[in-house]
C-alpha positions as CSV (number, residue, x, y, z in Angstrom):
1,M,0.2,-39.7,45.8
2,M,2.9,-40.1,43.1
3,T,0.4,-41.6,40.9
4,A,-2.0,-38.6,41.3
5,L,0.9,-36.3,40.7
6,A,2.1,-38.1,37.5
7,R,-1.5,-38.1,36.2
8,A,-1.9,-34.4,36.9
9,I,1.4,-33.6,35.1
10,S,0.4,-35.8,32.3
11,R,-3.0,-34.0,31.8
12,A,-1.3,-30.7,32.1
13,T,1.5,-31.3,29.7
14,R,-0.3,-33.7,27.4
15,T,2.6,-36.2,27.6
16,N,3.0,-39.5,29.1
17,V,4.8,-39.2,32.5
18,D,5.7,-42.5,34.2
19,V,5.6,-42.7,38.0
20,E,9.0,-44.2,38.2
21,T,10.5,-41.4,36.2
22,L,8.8,-39.0,38.5
23,K,10.3,-40.8,41.6
24,V,13.8,-40.6,40.1
25,L,13.4,-36.9,39.4
26,V,12.0,-36.1,42.8
27,I,14.9,-38.0,44.6
28,F,17.5,-36.2,42.6
29,A,15.8,-32.8,43.1
30,G,15.7,-33.5,47.0
31,A,19.3,-34.5,47.0
32,G,20.4,-31.5,45.1
33,L,18.3,-29.1,47.4
34,L,19.8,-30.9,50.5
35,L,23.4,-30.6,49.2
36,S,22.8,-26.8,48.4
37,L,21.5,-26.1,51.9
38,V,24.5,-27.9,53.5
39,A,26.8,-25.9,51.3
40,V,25.2,-22.7,52.1
41,M,25.3,-23.5,55.8
42,I,29.1,-24.3,55.6
43,Y,30.1,-21.3,53.5
44,K,28.0,-18.9,55.5
45,Q,30.0,-19.7,58.6
46,A,33.3,-19.4,56.7
47,A,32.3,-16.1,55.2
48,S,31.2,-14.5,58.4
49,A,34.3,-15.8,60.1
50,A,36.4,-14.1,57.4
51,L,34.7,-10.7,57.7
52,F,35.5,-10.5,61.4
Protein backbone atom coordinates (compact mmCIF):
# COMPACT_ATOMS: atom_id res chain seq x y z
CA MET A 1 0.00 0.00 0.00
CA MET A 2 2.82 2.41 0.84
CA THR A 3 4.54 1.61 -2.44
CA ALA A 4 1.38 2.36 -4.39
CA LEU A 5 0.92 5.62 -2.50
CA ALA A 6 4.53 6.61 -3.12
CA ARG A 7 4.14 5.87 -6.84
CA ALA A 8 0.94 7.91 -7.02
CA ILE A 9 2.57 10.87 -5.30
CA SER A 10 5.62 10.56 -7.55
CA ARG A 11 3.44 10.58 -10.66
CA ALA A 12 1.28 13.46 -9.45
CA THR A 13 4.16 15.72 -8.39
CA ARG A 14 6.71 14.48 -10.97
CA THR A 15 9.30 14.09 -8.21
CA ASN A 16 10.95 10.99 -6.81
CA VAL A 17 9.28 10.03 -3.51
CA ASP A 18 10.96 7.29 -1.49
CA VAL A 19 8.79 4.83 0.44
CA GLU A 20 10.91 5.19 3.59
CA THR A 21 10.51 8.97 3.51
CA LEU A 22 6.77 8.55 3.14
CA LYS A 23 6.68 6.17 6.11
CA VAL A 24 8.51 8.67 8.31
CA LEU A 25 6.16 11.47 7.29
CA VAL A 26 3.10 9.32 7.99
CA ILE A 27 4.43 8.34 11.43
CA PHE A 28 5.13 11.94 12.44
CA ALA A 29 1.80 13.17 11.08
CA GLY A 30 -0.03 10.44 12.99
CA ALA A 31 1.84 11.23 16.20
CA GLY A 32 1.05 14.92 15.80
CA LEU A 33 -2.62 14.19 15.21
CA LEU A 34 -2.77 11.92 18.25
CA LEU A 35 -1.06 14.52 20.44
CA SER A 36 -3.45 17.22 19.22
CA LEU A 37 -6.50 15.09 19.95
CA VAL A 38 -5.27 14.30 23.46
CA ALA A 39 -4.59 18.00 24.12
CA VAL A 40 -8.08 18.94 22.94
CA MET A 41 -9.67 16.32 25.19
CA ILE A 42 -7.67 17.51 28.21
CA TYR A 43 -8.21 21.23 27.71
CA LYS A 44 -11.87 20.82 26.78
CA GLN A 45 -12.54 19.34 30.21
CA ALA A 46 -10.53 22.09 31.91
CA ALA A 47 -12.29 24.85 29.98
CA SER A 48 -15.77 23.51 30.71
CA ALA A 49 -14.87 23.14 34.41
CA ALA A 50 -13.67 26.76 34.53
CA LEU A 51 -16.94 28.03 33.06
CA PHE A 52 -19.11 26.49 35.76
